[in-house]
N, C-alpha and C positions, 0 to 999 in steps of 0.2 A: 482422510487425507492428511490431516494435521492433528497431532495430539500433544498437548502440554500437560505434564504431570507434576504437580507440587513444585512449581518453579519459584525459587526464592532468589532475590537479588538485593543486596545492600551496598550502597556506595559510601565510601569514606568510613568504613566500619571502625568503631572504637575511637572516633574523633568527635569534636563538638559539631561537625558538619554531617554526622551520620544520617543517612536517609534510606529507609527501607522502601525501595521502589516497587518490588513485587513480593507479595506475602502469601506463599503457598498457593500460587495461582495454577488452576487446572482448567483446560479448555479443549474441546474436541470439535473439529470441523469435518463434516462428511464431504465426500466428493461432490463438487458442484455447489457447495454452500457459498453464498455471498453475504458476509457478515460485516455490518457496520459497527464501529466502536465509538462510544461517546463517554465523556467523563470530565470532571473538573480539572483545573490546573494541578499537575503533580499526581494525577490518579494512577499513572503507570502505563498509559496508552502507547506512547512512542517507545518506552522502555521495552514493552512486550514485543513490539515489532523488531526492535534492535536485537533482542535476545533470539528471536526466531531466525533473523538474518545472520546472526553470528558476530555482531559488532562487539558484544560483551559476552564473556563466559558466564554460565549460570553458577550460582553458589551451591545450589542443590536442585534436584529434580531432573526431568528428562524431556527431550523434544524429539518427536517422531514424525517423519513425513512419508506417507504412502508405505507404512510398515517398516521403514528403515530408521534406526536411531541415529540422529545427526548431532546429538548433544555435544560431542567432542570435536566435530568437524570445524575447521577454521572458516572464516567468512568467504574466502575465494572459492572454496570447494562446495559451498552451499549454493553458489550461483547457478549450478546446473539444475537445481531443483526449483528455483524461484525467480520471479521478476519483481522489481521494486520501482516505485515512483515516489520521489521525495517532495517535500513541501517547496523547496527552492527550485525553480525551473532551471537554474544554472547547474544543478548538481548531477543530473542524469545524462548529460551529453558532453561531448568534447567540442568546445566552442570553436577551436581553430581548424576543425575538420569539416568537410562538406557533409551535407545531409546524407548523401548516399554512402559515404564512408562510415558515418555513425551507424547507419542501418546495417552495413556489412559487419561491423564489430559485434553488434547485437546478434546478428544471424549466425555468427561463428562461435558464440559463447559455448564453452565446454568442448569445442572441437580441437583437434591437433592442428598446429600451424605448419605451413610448408611454403617453399619458394615458388609462388605462382602469381598470376595477375590477381590483384586484390579484389576486383569486382568483374565478373563475367558479363557478357551481353545479356544472357538469360536472366541473371540476377537483377540487372538494371530494369528489365521489363517487369520483373516481379516487384521490385521496390516501387516503381512508378504506380503500379496497380494498388499497392498498399497505401501509398500516399494519397491517392484519389479518395480513399475512404474518409480522410480527414476533412475533405471539402474546404481546403484552405489554399488551393492553388500551388501547393508545394511540389507537386509532381513535375512542374515546369521549372523548378528551381533546385534541382538535385545537386548541382555543383556550387550552391551557395553555402558559405560558412554558417554553421548553426549559430555562432555568436552574433550574427547580424539579424537574427529573427527576434520576434517579440516573445515575451514570457509565455503567452498562451500557445504560440506556435511551437516553442521548444517543449512545453509540457505535453502537447499532443504527440510530438515525435517521441518523447521519452516513454509515453504510454504505449505507443506502437512498438518501440524497441523492447519494452518489458513483456509484451504479450505475443510477439511474432513467433516465438518458438514453443508456444503453448506450455508454459511452465506448470509444474504441479501446484504451485501456490503463487498468488499475486498479492503483493503488499503495497497498499496505497496509504502513504503517511501524510495526511492532511494535504493531499496533492493539488487542491484547488484554493488553499488558504491565501496564497500570494497573488491570486488572480482577481480581476474585476468581476462583478456578478455575471455579466453576459458571457465572458470567456470561461468562467468557472462552470456555468451551465452547459456550455458546449463540451468541455472536457469530461464532465460527468456523463453526458449523453454518450460520448465515445467510450467511456469506461463501461457503461451498461452494455453497449453494443459488443465490444471485444470480449467481455466476460461471458455474455450469453452465447455468442457465436462459437467461442472456444470451449464452452462448458467448463470454465475455469473455476477453481476454488479461490476465493479472495477474502482478504481482510482489509477493510477501509476505515482508518481512523479519521474522524472529522470533528470539527468544533461546532458544526452547524446541525442543530437538532432536527431541523426540517429535512435536511439531506439524509441524515441517519435514518429517519422514518421512511422517506420516499424511495430509498435505494436498498437493494438487497432483499433477501428472504428472512433475515434474522438480525436482531439488534442486541448488543450487549452494552451494559453500562458499567464502568469501573469507578472504584473509589478506594484510595489508600492501598493500591496494589492488588486489589481483589475484584472479582466480578460480583456485582451486587444485584444485577438484573439481567435476565436472558429471555428475550421474547422472539417468537417466530410465528410464521403462518398467519392465520386470520387475526390473531391477537395483535400482531405487529401492524397489519393493514388498518386496524381501527384506531391506532395510537394517534394522539395529539401531543403537541409540545407540553401542554399543561399536565397531561397524564404523566409524562416523563419526570417533570419537576416534582409532582406530588409523590410519585413512587420513590424518587431519590430522597426526598425529605423523610418519607415514612421509614425507608430501610436504613438510611445512614443516620437519621436523627438530626441532620443539619440541612440548611438551605444550600441549593446548588450555587456555587460561586465560580462563574466563568463568564466574564463580561462579553467576550466574543460570541459565545454560544447564545447568551441571552439577547444580545443585540441582533443576531441573525434571526 
């Protein structure tokens, strides 16, 4: 479903601030894979997601989704292929619009626009049923402005918006990092539910090693813009945080340095 071939990306090339973010990175995701991504600060995790989403152009290499080369496609044209949930709960929604209006925008992603009623009666029924899945009582607040909701509520709605059209690829970029532990656990539970029910292919970047181990069927660890560890199946199920730290030190030759990950 996703294939990255020899992706390279350097920021501020030729200056004192030059940073090689991705170094000949290759990765293949099969249809239905749910891959968690862990790594230290500056490992290239979020840069990889941004390259897939089209935020930055690649310096070299190729990106293919479901057999179609999207390397040269601009970000807005890639929206028909993927859904994305960001770290900041304020990023994925329009704060001044109602909940149902946000859902309608997501529902029409990639479709042609016309002069007609923005939301039909049947769509309202559909959105209400979708919101019930969140178990947050938001199905009774569909005309509430999203900006009045809590961060956890907004992130749950963003997750719903990102998955409602069954995208070919779901990108979760540290989407629970800004939430308190209880709310983060609920959003992760919803993530598992939507991914499983939709049989979605997903990439989840996280700073939490326990979450990286507990969720998905495959785990990759990045360092210096490369994948240094790729574990799936029974080997992943047996993993402990200590195992990941030991493997990182063995392969990279350095200690894992990410305070957030270690504290979690």
